[in-house]
Every structure is written in structure tokens, then in C-alpha cells.
N, C-alpha and C positions, 0 to 999 in steps of 0.2 A: 377830447382833452381830459375829461374827468376819468374816463376809463384808462387812458395812458398814465394819469397821475396815480390811480390806484395800483396799476401794474408796477409802476416805478417804485412806489412805496413798498409793495409786497416784495419786489426783487431786493430792495435795500434791506428789508427785514430779514429775508432769507440769507442775504449776504452776511449780515451781522450774526445770524444764527450759525452759519458755517464757520465764521471766524471764531465764535465762542466755542463751538464744538471742537475745532482744530486746536484752540488754545488749551481746552480741557484735556484733550487726548495727549498733548505734548507735555503736560505737567508731570512732575515726578511725585511718587507716592511712597511713604514709609510703610512697609508691611507690618511694622510693630505697633506704631501709635496711630496710623491711619491719616496723619497729616499730609497735606499736599503742598508742594513747593514749586518754584519756577523750574523750567526745563533745564537750566544750566547747573542746578544743584546736584551734588554727587552723594552727600551723606546727610542724614537727618541731624539737625543741630542739637536735638535734645537727647537722643539715645545712640547716635553714631551709626545707625543701620544704613547700609548702602541702599540708595533710592532706586525704584523701578519706574519706568514710564507707565502712566496711568492706563494708556491703551493696551500695553503689554499685559499688565496685571489683570485687566478686565476682558482681554480678547478671548472670544469663544467661551465665555463663562455661561453655562447653561441656565443659571438661575436669575441673572439680571433681567428685570422686567416681569418675572413671574409673580403670581399672587399666592398668598397663603391664607387659607380659610376665607377667601373671597374679599378680604379687606386690608391685607397687609402686602404692600407692593415693595419688592426688593429693588433698590435703586443703585447701590454703590458698594464696591468692595472696599473694606476698611482694614482688613488684616488677613494674612494667610499663614497657617501653621501646619504642623505635621499631621494633625488630626482633622483639620477642616478649614473652612473660611468663615469670616465674620463680615456681615453686610450691614450697611445702613439701609433701613427700610422706612416706609411711611404707613402709618395706620390710619386709614380713613374712618370717618365717623366721629372720632375724637381728635383728629388732626394733630398727631404727634409723631416724632421720630422714634423708632425702636431699633434694637439690634437683633439680627438674626444670625445664629450660629448654626452652620450646616456641617455635619460630619461627612468627610469624603465618602462618596458612594461606595468605592471599592473596599472601604473599611467596615461596611455594614455587616459583612459576614464574620468579622472578628468579634467573637462573643465577649471577650474581655474589654475591648474598647467600647463596644455598645453598652456594656454594663457600667463603665465609667461615665459615659455620656448621660445615660438615663439617671444615674446616681446624682450627678451634678444638678440636673433639673429637679429631682426629687428633694434633695437636701435644701437647695436654695429656695424652692417654693414653700418649704415648711418654715424656713427662718424669716419671719416677718420682722425685720429690724432695719432701721434707716441706714445703717452702715454695711449692710449686705445687699449685693445686687439682686434686684427683683426679677424673678422668672415669671413671665406672663402666660406662656403657652408652650407646649411641646408636642411633637408628633412625628409623623413620617410622610414624606413627599411621595408623589405617584411613582417616582423611580426608586423608592424604598430608602432613600437617604434620610437620616434622622435630622430633625431640626429642633431648635429651641429659640423662642422669642423672649428677649430680655429688655429691660429698660435701657435706653441709649445713654451712654455716659460720655459727655462731651468734656473731656479732661485729659490728663496724662497720667501715666503710671508713676509709682514711687521711683522706679528705676530711672525713668526719664527725668523726674524732678531732681534726683541725686546727681545725674549727669549734668543737668543744666546749672546746678549749684556748685559744681566742682567737687562733688563726692560727699560733702557733709552739709548739714543744715544747722541753723542756729538753734540753741537749746529750746526756746519757746515753741518754735515751729515743730521740732522733733517731738517734743512732749505732747503737743496738740494732736499730732498724727498717731503717736503711740497710744494715747488714752482712748482714742476712737477705735483703734485696733483691738484694744483690750475689751471694749464694749461689744464689738462684733463677734470676736472669738468667744467672749464670755457668754453671749446669748447662745451660741452653738454648744458650749460646754453644758449649759443649763438644760439643754435638750438631748444630752447624750451623744454629742457629735464632736469629734476631734478633726480639725482641718487637715493636719499633717503636711501641708505644703505652703506655709506662709512665707512669702518671699516678695521682693520689690515688684516683680512682674505681676503678682496677683493682688496688688493694692493700687486702686485707682484714686486719684485726687481730682475732685470735680468742684465747681463753684455752686454753693447753695447760699443764696442771699449775699451777705457780705463776707462769707467764709470761702476763700479760694482753695482751701485744703480739706474739704469734706471727704471723708474716707468712704470708699466702697470696696469691700472684700469680694474677690472673685474666686472661681474654680474650686468647688468642693468635690471634684471628680474622684479624688482618692481619699476622701474623708473616711475615717473610721466611725461607724455608727453603732451605737449600743441600743439597737432596737430588736434584739433577739434574733438576728440573722447571722448566718455563717457564709462567708464568701471569700474570694481571693482578696477583696479589698478590706477585709477585716481580719484576715488570718495572721497569726504571729509567724515569725520565721522568714518573712519577706520584707525587703527594704523598699519603702515608699518615701518620696520627698526629694529635696534638692540638697546636695552634699554640704553646701555652705551654711545652710539654715536648719538642717535636720538635728534632732536631739540625739544624745549619745545612745539612749535606748532604741530609738528608731534606726540609728546607724547599725545596731547589732541585730536588727530584725526582731527585737522584743516587742511586747505589747505596748502600745502608746496610750497615754492618758492626757487629760487636759494640761498637766504639767509639761508635756512634750511641746504643746503649742506655746506655753509660757517661755520655754527655752528659745523657740523661734522668734517670738516677739522681742525678747531681750537681745537676741542677735541683731534683729533689724534696728533696734534703738541704738545699740553699740555702733552699728555701721552709720546710722544717721548722724551720730555725734562725732565719730572719729574719722570717717571717710573710708573705713575698711571693716570687713567682717573679722571676728576673733581669729578665725583660721583661714589661711589662704593657700592656694596651690592650683596647678593646672590639671591634676589628675583627681578624679572623683574618689578613687580608692584611697589615695593619700589623705584627702580631706576627711574621709570617714574614719580613718585611723586616728587622726588628730582629734576629731570630735569625741571618740571613745576614750582616748588615753591622755591627751595633753591638757593642762590647765589653760584657761583663757588668759591672755595678758591683761593686767589691770587696766581698766579703761583710762584712768587718769595718768597712766604712764605714757600714753600716746600723745604726741605733741598737740594735735588738733583738739583733743578732748581734755587737756590738762586743766581747763577752766571749769569743767563740770563740777557742780557742788558735790561734796563727798557723800552726803546722804543719798542722793540720786544715784551716784556711781555705785554705792553699796547695794542698792536694790537691784540694779542691773547685774552686777557681778554675782549676787546670791542666786539670781534666776538663771545663771549660766553654770550652776553646779552640775557635776556629773550625775549625782544621785538625785532623781526626781523628787524624793521625799524632802530634800533640803531646799527646793524651790517653792514659790507660791503655788498653791494647789490648783488654781485655775486663773484664767485671764482677768476676770473681774477683780480677784484678790490682788493680782499684779497691779492693775490700774489703781486700786485703793492705796497700795503701798507707794506707788510713784506719786500719787496725789498728796 
């Protein structure tokens, strides 16, 4: 009877395990934010991304269950992009979750993409700042795919936060986020680094203590680095960045400076307060032309931002000047002006 009882209990345990595994595989996953939802959900409620079945996202994934450096176990897919996948992993010894970013193996032969990937690790590891994501380890897997181990950020992107809030944030929350952005980018500027791609997708909001909007800046893969090097990622004449947030000089392929990131941060703050970017359009070329030639609409002329105090609006608009010499010289100076 005791043996039958143990067998019955074990079968019951296995039954529940199978139920849990079946439930997990039937759940839906957002490939952008990594959140999981019930199987009948169709779209992510925070960023609107169509959801995929967890089992489909993770099916035949060659890295699930693998170990890196003998103590980091890859456990779960949390995001898929054009360049690679991001996983949630567990680091034994100090018992913490970490994020592992793996470049698609077939892209490892692309010298430019490999350069961007290694640059991101190099820059982020050098920037020891609370508002910049920490890179813990980087290297190459046995199949030659490049990987990067970073701190795991359990939060949501600014893009998702804006979507959840209906497009705009209250003034205190927007300023709180913007001032942290100025600190993160300002630290980069102090070390001769221009991010060049500050946008809502590259800003994560995580909880730290009682602060639910602690900023972490991601993706320094196309940063311009003034470390005496010459490469595709630092050369003038090429356009890097995202059309809605790029500076006028960046849109023209001219050399970018810290004032270029100031323009991008001002654009983000403009969007957080008004619900839209200064320039809008479906075509990147059209947006670039607007960035170069058209004046930004006055922030307070937009209905949702009409309440913004005039001195703050003036700082934002001054930082959207076409001439970089008329903006604040770097992100910390912008933060001081806003403060």
C-alpha cells in the first residue's frame, strides 16, 4: 500500500507537471516586451504587438538549456529581432536572472553587424552608470554565434509605457524619465560617446526601490566613439539612427556631437508630453526631409501639451533647433536647464 501510495503521488505529481508544461506551451508571448499572456490573447496590451504561442517561439531553439561559461543556463526566449534573440537565463553561484543576447548565427559572417554587436558590448561595459544597462560578459559560442550577457531588466520599454498611458505622460513622470535620460547620455558624452539612436524602444523603465520608472538606456550598437578610431560606425556621410528621433545633422549624414543626442532627448520629451513626435509620417525619407528643413511645431500649441509651463517648453524647443550650436551642448547641460 505504501508503494502504491508513492506511485499514485508520483503519477499525480507528473500529471500536474504535464498540465503545467501544457499550459506554459499554450501561453502567448510578446516578442517585443517578453510578457506572457493567456492563450486566447491576440495582441500585447502594452505595445500592440501580435502575440505568438510560446511553444512556437521556442520550438527547435538550439540554445534553450545550453550553458555559457559553465554557470549561466539559458532558460527562456523573451524577444526576437532581426539581429538575434534575447533570452532569460539563470546565473548559478550568485543565483540571479540575467539576459543573454545572441546574434543570429548566419549573421556572424557579416563584418558590419559583428562590429555593431561587439561595439555595443564594448561601450556598455565601459559606461559604469546606474541608468545604463550593465554588460557582464561577452564572447562566442561553440557554433561561432556571438553572445552578450547583461543584467536582466524586469520592466517595460518607454514605447510600451507610452502606449499603456494613451500616448502621453503627466509632466512630473515625463520630467523624471527625461532627467535620468540626460544623466545616462551625459555620462556617455563625458567619455566621448554619442548614442545616436535614443528612442522609446531603447529606454527601459524598471522598478528600483519605490521608483517604478528607473531608466535604463540600451543599445549602443551604432554609437559614435571619439576614441581615436575610424570605422563605418564613426564615419561622416552615412545616416545612422531612427528617422523620428534623429538630429538634423544626423539626417544629413554630417558628423554628430553630444548636441545631436540632446535633440533626440528633446524629441522624446516632446512626445512624452504631447503624445506625438515633432515630425510625423509613414516614409523615412519624408521624415528626414522634415528633420532637416521644417521647424518643429511649438510644444504648447498642441492640445495635450498646452498646460506645460512656458519655461520648460522653451528649453525643449531650444533643444530642437536645427543648428546644434543653438542647443544645449550635452545631455547633462540639458538636464540642468530642465531642472
